N, C-alpha and C positions, 0 to 999 in steps of 0.2 A: 800345340805342343812345341816347346822350344827346341831348337837344334841341339843345344847342349844336353838336354834330357834325352833326346834320341841317341846321341853319340854314346852316352853312358850305358845304354841298354842294348846296344847292337854289337854283333861280332862281324868283322869285316873279312871279305874275300879279297886279298891283296891283288891277285891276278887281274880281276875285273874291276877293281876299285868299287866294289858294291857290298851290300849287306849279305852275309852268308845265310844259308837256309835256316840255321838255328835262330838267327836274329830276325829273319824275315817274319816269322810267325809272331814273335813278340811285337815287332813294329806294326804289323797289320792289326793286331789286337789293340794297340794304343791308338792307331788311327781310327779304328772301328768305334772305340769308346768316344773319341773326340767328335766323330761325325754324327753318331747317334745323339750325343749331348747337344749339338748345335743344330741338328736337322739338315746338315749340309750333305751333298752326295759324296759317295766314296766308290770309285771304280778301280778295277784291277785288270791288267793285261798280262796274260801268260804268253811269253815269246819262246818258241821252240825252234832251234836251228835244225833245218832239214839235212838229212844225210850226214850227220855228225859221225856216226859209226863208220861210214865209208871213209871219211877223212882220217879217222883214227887208224883204220886198217891199212890204208894206202900210204899215209905220210907219217904216222906216229904221233906221239904225245906233244912234241914241240909244235907241230902244225895245229893241233887241237888248241893248245894254249894260245897261239897267235890268233887263231880264229875267234876264240872266246874274248880275248882282249879287244880285237877290232870290232866285233859285234857290240860289245858293251859300250865302246866309244860312240858307235853310230846310234845306239839307243839313246844315250844321254844327249846327243845332238838334236833329238826330236822333242826333248822335254820343253814344255812351255810355262809351267807353273812351278810347283814344288814337288814334282814327282820323285819317287824313291825307287832306286834300282836295287833288286835283290837277285842274287845268284842261287838257283835251285839245284844246280848240278846237272850232269847229263846233257849239257847243251841247252838248258832251259833257264829263263829268267822270269821274274815276277816284277812288274812295274805297278807300284801302288800309286794311285792318282787321287789324292785328297781333293775334294771340291769339284771333281770332274763329273759331268753328266754323261749318260750313255753316248750321246752324240759326240761329245768332246773326246771320249775314250776311243770310240770307233775311228774318229778322224786321226787320232794319234797312232792307232794300230796301223792304219793305211800308210801314214807317214813313215812308220818304222819299217814296214815291209818294203816300201819304195827306197828308203835310205840304205837299207842293207843290200838290196839288189842293185843299187846304183853303180857299183864298181867291184872289180875283182879284189881279192885279198892277196896281197903279196906276202909270202913268208919264205924262209930260207929253203924250205923243201919244194917250193913251187908256187904256182898261182892257183888260188881257190875261188870258185864261183859258188858262193853260198846264198841260200834263201832262207827265210824264216816263215813260220806260221804263227798267227796271233789269235788268241781267244780273248774275248772281252766280257766282263760282267760288272754290274753295278748293284750295290746293296739297295734293297727296297724293303717294303713291309713283309715280304715273304722270306727274306733272308734273315735267319734268326741269330746267326753268329758269324765270326770271321771264317770259320771252317766251311760254312755253307757258301760263302762268297768264293772261296778257293774251289770248292767242288763245282760250282756253277760255271766258273771261267774255264776249268779244265774240261768239263762236259761240252761246253760250247766249242772249244778248240778241237776236241776229238770229233764232234759232229761235223764241223766244217772240213776237217781233214778227210773224213770218210766220203764227203761229197766232192772231194778234189779241189777244194778251195781253202787256202790257209787262213783267210780272214774270217773272224768270228763276228756274228751279230751280237748285239747286246742281249744278255740273258737276264 
């Protein structure tokens, strides 16, 4: 799919310089069709910022906005191919990884967690020490639609969080 076609079908979240939730589903559907048509892998990573509610309560909306902007920047710094960043709201992001195998997506999830944890976030209200949890899923013959891929990646994230580990294994 051409970049100009993607741009015409997506809604942007200006704060994070990412595709907004409403555009994310459309974009995932387009990537799904392309991957199924070519037989290439399609992986997704859901990234959730830990303790975002505490940041909001302690420091306010400006600190939350600064954290979202910085996390989005650090996510993009981990991209290796043509990954697409989408903001899901509530301190969560979706990274669509066209052409990425489960192993590549897991490697990127680890890089994302390390990159976000690599330094403190400075904002006007203070210094924040944020971490993220990642869930990873790859479309396969059991995944019947893009919604199934999203459900699989969120299930993996929740399973890993309940075990005390933010990093998800491929689902």
